[in-house]
C-alpha positions, 0 to 999 in steps of 0.5 A, a space after each residue: 717757375 713751378 711751385 715748390 713741393 719739396 720739404 727742403 723749403 723749410 730750411 731755405 731761409 736758414 740758408 740765406 741767413 747763415 750765408 749773410 751771417 758768415 759773410 758779415 764776419 771779419 774781412 768778408 763784409 757782405 755790405 762792402 761787397 754790395 756797396 762796391 757792386 761786387 755782388 748783388 744783395 740777394 740770392 736767386 732761388 730757382 724752384 723749377 722742377 729740374 734735376 739738381 744743379 749746383 749753385 753758380 755765380 754770374 760774373 756779369 750780373 754779380 748774382 749767385 743762383 741756387 736751385 731748390 732741387 739741389 738743396 733737396 738732393 744735398 740734404 737727402 744725401 747728407 742725411 742718408 750718408 751720415 745716418 748710415 755711417 753713424 748707425 750702421 758702421 761707427 756704432 757697431 764698430 765701437 760695440 765690436 759687432 761690425 761684420 764688415 758691411 752695412 746691415 739694415 736691421 732697423 727702421 732708422 737704417 732702412 729709411 735712410 737707405 731708402 732716402 739715399 736711393 731716392 737721392 741718387 735717382 733724383 740726380 737723373 730724374 726729378 721726383 717728389 720727396 714724400 714726407 710720409 715715406 722718407 726722412 726729411 727736415 719738415 716731418 720727423 718720423 721717430 725719436 731716432 730721426 729726431 736725434 739726427 735731423 738737427 745734426 744733419 741740418 747743421 751739416 747741410 747748412 755748412 755744406 751749402 754755405 761752403 758752395 756759396 762761398 766758393 761762388 761768392 769768392 769768384 765775385 769778390 776776387 774779381 774773377 772774369 769769364 775767360 776761354 783759357 782753360 788754365 786761367 779758368 782752372 786757376 780761378 776755380 782753385 782760388 775760389 776753392 781756397 777762398 771757401 776753404 780758408 773761410 771755413 777752416 779758420 786758424 785757431 779752430 780746434 780738432 773737433 770743429 775741423 772734424 765737423 767741418 770735414 764731415 760736411 765738406 766730404 759729404 758735399 764733395 762726394 755728393 757732387 761725384 754722383 751728378 755726372 752721368 758717367 765716371 768719365 764726367 769726374 774729369 773736369 776741363 775748367 774745374 779741378 777733377 771732382 775726386 781730386 777735390 775730395 782729397 784736397 778738401 780732407 788735406 785742408 782740414 789738417 787733422 792731427 788725431 788718429 781718431 779724427 783721421 780715421 772717421 773722415 777717411 772712412 766716411 769718404 771711403 764708404 761714400 765713394 764705395 757706394 758711388 763705385 757700386 752704383 757704377 758697377 765697379 768691383 769693391 770686394 774687400 781689400 787687405 787694407 790696414 788703414 782708412 786712409 789707404 782704403 780711401 786712396 785705393 778707391 780714388 785709384 779705382 776711379 782713376 782706372 776708368 778715366 779713359 773707359 768712358 763708363 
């Protein structure tokens, strides 16, 4: 096991604390799950210098494993996507100055774009995360970044815990290893529903659901970048990755048009980045709503199902 060199290590204890805090609430009692041997009382953190791997639960050992490299990738993806969206799109839109595309006209946007590029490359090849050259949670460069880092930390912790509760759901729901594809797919859907209902509890207001939505959307879109080919988005024993984004947004039950626009456009911009990285034409379309744009990008992804790209 290699010693960590990634600045995300500053938040690793927060990840564990937040998971334990949430697991103790209501019916999701971690102590009961441990006492009944449904789950072991610790999370296994892998520090190996490997490309990001999402957390996974071992239904035999009852252990949940997380990878530091994935935590680093997720924070970098959430930070860069959120800052580029807020500063490069939302603020210009509100000011009536948005040209229709991102303009990297200040240090905040330029550094966020550089971090996004690093994160996308990091998926394929592990590399050090320079705290002097790129935004990170350990060393804040400017007052503008200081404004965003705490917000991103909250989004990141929520996103990680959504993943952890998906895996936790496998264990407490008694899921087992099964070679039957349909059986396994049903278990994955159950685990998704477990995590979703836990984070989007009845009674949460629109603002809270929107905040949850930002973390879930960026988490799920970050997963889209991990397969090397577009064809890798179609899963055999899991819901298709781009379908999970659509289902995640639907589960938010947003009512206000402003919230719907924010979430659908955020997802659209993130998917557009993915498609551009894969060389897919994303010319401006005559689309009236952010929701229509989102589904148009999903349709473009579907076009490549059989292409092997």
